[in-house]
N, C-alpha and C positions, 0 to 999 in steps of 0.2 A: 720516859716513853710517851707518846702522844697518841692520838687517833690512827695514824696511817703508819707508824713504825717506831723505832729505837733510835736514839741520838746519846752517843757516847763522848762526853767531853772531858778532856783532860791536856792540862798543859798549855793550854791557850788554842788547841785544836778541838775539831770535832767531826764527828763522823756519823752519818745518817743512813740507815737502813729501811726500807720499807717491809710490812708485813709481807709482802708479795714476792720475796725473795728470801726463802727458807734458807738456802745455804749460805747466803752472805749474814742472814740474822743469828744465825747458830755460829758463825765464825766470828761475828763482832763480839756477841755475849761471851763466848769460850775465851777469848783474848782479853777483854775487859776484865772478866773475874779471875782469870789465871788458871781455869781449870776447864776440864771436860765433862759435860753432863753424864748421869745415869740416863739410859734410853730404854722406854719400855712402849710396847704397843697398849692404844688406851682401848679398853672394853667398850664395844659397840653397845648402844642402847638397843632393847628387843625391837627387832622388825626394821633394824637400820644396820647399814654399812659404809662406816664414815673413812675406813682406813686411815686413822689418826695414830701419830706417833708422838709421845711426850719425850721432852729432854729437860731432866730434871737437875737443878743446882739447888741445894738447899735453900730454900726462901725464894726463888725464881724457878718458873716453870715456861717453857715454849712448848705448845701443841701445834702439829702440822701435818696436813694432808698430804705434805711432799712440795707443795707449791704455796700456797698461802698459810699464814701462821698467825697465831695469837700468843699473850704472853701474860702471865699474871706473877705477881708478887705477894709474898707474904711475911717478908722481911725487909725493914729499911735498908739495908746493908746488904751486899752478897759480894765474898771477896774482897772486901774493901770498898766496893763500888755503891754509891748512895743510888737508890732506885726511886724515883720520883716522876709524877707528871710534870709537863711543862709548867704547871702554875705553881710545881712545889709541893702538891701533898705527896704524901708517902705513908707506907705502914708506920704506925705510931702518932700519925698528925691527930689533932684533936678534932671533934665533930665542929666545935665553933670555927676552927681554922677553915674548915670545909665549906662550912655555912656561909663564911664571907665572899664566897665566889658564886653564890647563888646557883648551886647544882640544881639540875632537874631530879626531883623525887620519883625513883624507880618503884621501889617497893618496901614494904612493911612486914620484912620475913615473920617476925613472930607475933604478929597482930596485937601489939602492946599500944599501936596508936602514933609511935613515933618512928618515921622512916629510917631504915636500915641500910637501904641500896640508893646509891646518888649517881647520877651521870654527869661528867664534866667533858669541857671543850667538844661538845656537839657539833657536828656537821651535817648539812642534808645530804642525802645520797639520792639524786634524781634517778627515774625508774623503779624507785621502791615505794611502797605504801606500808604506813606505820600501822601495826597491830594496836599499839596503845591508843592513839588519836586516828580513828579511821578518817578516810577523807582527806590527810594530811601526809605529805612526802615523809618516807622513814628517816630516821636520824642514827648515825653511828656515834659513839661516844667512848669514853672511858669511863669504866664501871667502877665504883669506890665503896666499899662495903664497909659499915661501920658495925661495931659491937659495942653496945654501952655509950661511951662518950670517945673513943680511939677508932681510926682507921684499922683493919685487920687485913684486908686485901684489896689488891688494884688489879684489874684486868682489861687488856685492851687487845683488840679493839671489841666493842659490844655494841648492840645495837636493838631498836625495837620494831624491826621489819622480818625477822625470822623467829620460828618459833621453838627452834631447838639451838 
């Protein structure tokens, strides 16, 4: 996965689908992993109406509003397909492997003084304003969540310019 979409590479060929084409993304993932997802409505946060649907393969989930989508992986392989970032980070990669990429520190979720959430493959999004760095352009990135010394989840796209 990357910031803009998903690429499936197999037998010397590759196909890339952007997060802005949910129908093609769901078809690509289903074909790649050889299974249809479990489909469910995502419960809205109080006071919001996002109209989101989740498409869940065990270890890989696509969430969409019907037009745009995001993806998250909690497994290194789904249906025999390796799930990783363009830089080779996968669930189960070590913190040390991740840190060689010089990722952006996003958050220390458990307040132990050690970052748990990181951003990789950042790109500026013109016309947005960073909430993390006021006065700067917003950034879209792949969110990598670490638990202890191992990557436990990868999500894309993530950003620093929206608060939900």
